[in-house]
C-alpha positions in Angstrom: -54.5 126.5 120.0 -56.5 124.6 117.5 -56.8 120.8 117.5 -55.2 120.8 114.0 -52.0 122.5 115.3 -51.8 120.1 118.2 -52.1 117.1 115.9 -49.5 118.5 113.6 -47.1 119.2 116.5 -47.7 115.7 117.9 -46.8 114.3 114.4 -43.8 116.5 114.1 -42.5 115.3 117.5 -42.9 111.7 116.3 -41.1 112.5 113.1 -38.3 114.1 115.1 -38.0 111.0 117.2 -37.7 108.9 114.1 -35.0 111.3 112.8 -33.1 111.0 116.1 -33.4 107.2 116.0 -32.1 107.1 112.4 -29.2 109.4 113.3 -28.3 107.2 116.2 -28.3 104.1 114.0 -26.1 106.0 111.5 -23.7 106.9 114.2 -23.5 103.2 115.2 -22.9 102.1 111.6 -20.1 104.7 111.2 -18.5 103.3 114.4 -18.8 99.8 113.0 -17.3 101.0 109.7 -14.4 102.5 111.6 -13.6 99.2 113.2 -13.9 97.3 109.9 -11.5 99.8 108.3 -9.0 99.4 111.2 -9.1 95.6 110.7 -9.0 95.8 106.9 -12.0 93.5 106.4 -13.0 94.5 102.8 -15.7 91.9 102.5 -17.7 93.3 105.4 -17.2 96.9 104.2 -19.5 96.5 101.1 -22.4 95.1 103.2 -22.0 97.9 105.8 -21.9 100.6 103.1 -25.2 99.3 101.7 -26.8 99.6 105.1 -25.5 103.2 105.4 -26.9 104.1 102.0 -30.3 102.6 102.9 -30.4 104.5 106.1 -29.4 107.7 104.4 -32.4 107.3 102.1 -34.6 106.8 105.1 -33.2 109.9 106.7 -33.9 111.9 103.5 -37.6 110.8 103.6 -37.8 111.8 107.3 -36.3 115.2 106.5 -38.9 115.6 103.7 -41.6 114.8 106.2 -40.2 117.5 108.5 -40.2 120.0 105.6 -43.9 119.1 105.0 -44.7 120.0 108.6 -42.8 123.3 108.2 -44.9 124.1 105.2 -48.1 123.1 106.9 -47.4 125.0 110.2 -45.3 127.9 109.1 -45.9 128.2 105.4 -42.2 127.9 104.7 -39.2 125.6 105.3 -38.1 125.9 108.9 -35.4 124.9 111.3 -35.9 123.7 114.8 -35.6 127.2 116.3 -38.4 128.3 114.1 -40.6 125.4 115.2 -39.8 126.3 118.8 -40.7 129.9 118.2 -44.0 128.8 116.6 -44.8 126.6 119.6 -44.0 129.5 122.0 -46.7 131.5 120.3 -49.3 128.8 119.5 -48.7 125.9 121.8 -46.4 126.5 124.8 -46.7 122.9 126.1 -44.7 121.8 123.0 -41.8 124.1 123.6 -39.9 121.8 126.0 -40.4 118.6 123.9 -39.2 120.5 120.8 -36.2 121.9 122.7 -35.2 118.5 123.9 -35.3 117.1 120.4 -33.3 120.0 119.1 -30.6 119.4 121.7 -30.4 115.7 120.8 -30.1 116.4 117.1 -27.5 119.1 117.7 -25.4 116.8 119.8 -25.5 113.8 117.5 -24.7 115.6 114.2 -21.1 116.6 115.2 -20.5 113.0 116.4 -21.6 111.6 113.1 -19.5 114.2 111.2 -16.4 113.3 113.3 -16.9 109.6 112.7 -17.3 110.2 109.0 -14.1 112.2 108.9 -12.2 109.5 110.7 -13.5 106.9 108.3 -12.4 109.0 105.3 -8.9 109.3 106.8 -8.8 105.5 107.4 -9.9 104.9 103.8 -7.1 107.3 102.5 -4.5 105.5 104.7 -5.8 102.1 103.5 -5.4 103.2 99.9 -1.9 104.3 100.5 -1.0 101.0 102.1 -2.7 99.0 99.4 -0.8 100.9 96.7 2.6 100.3 98.5 1.8 96.6 98.8 0.8 96.4 95.1 4.1 98.1 94.1 6.1 95.6 96.2 4.3 92.7 94.7 4.8 94.0 91.1 8.5 94.7 91.8 9.0 91.2 93.2 7.5 89.4 90.2 8.5 91.7 87.4 11.0 90.2 85.0 14.6 91.5 85.4 15.3 92.7 81.8 19.0 93.4 82.4 19.9 90.0 83.6 19.9 87.8 80.5 22.7 85.4 79.7 24.2 84.7 76.3 21.7 81.9 75.7 18.8 84.4 76.1 17.7 82.9 79.4 17.0 84.9 82.5 20.0 84.6 84.8 19.9 84.8 88.5 22.6 86.5 90.4 25.0 83.6 89.8 26.9 85.3 87.0 30.0 83.1 87.7 28.1 79.9 86.8 27.0 81.4 83.5 30.6 82.2 82.7 31.6 78.6 83.5 28.8 77.2 81.5 29.7 79.3 78.5 33.3 78.2 78.6 32.4 74.5 78.7 
């Protein structure tokens, strides 16, 4: 094993640790978003979405860095299994650290996916409720076109009074 490979694998492991940390932060933000959606706090939602977007950009940069390591070490884009296979052949002492990071990444991704799916369903439900509330408000304040009296004024349900007023 050359010193160059060892340096690259050390850097790769540091990058994977950053990726795991970023995914963990994303998971926590999705949990927080779920709670905000449950409590219907729209003001807090925008701030949290901005944090999620910023973290997503950070994750993209980390993934780009990982792709650069793949190009340097393997000459092509690679997944974690290919990094582990490379380490088995070139630097066996890096196999276990790489396997540990692969397990952490593989465990956290389904959790993030589930939380995101739950948040989407909560958003859909919130939209349905908001639409129903809006319809109720519109119906309550909409003018009743069929209830005009002879004077052209909106009449309440007191039709008898209108009749009496008309006769006087």
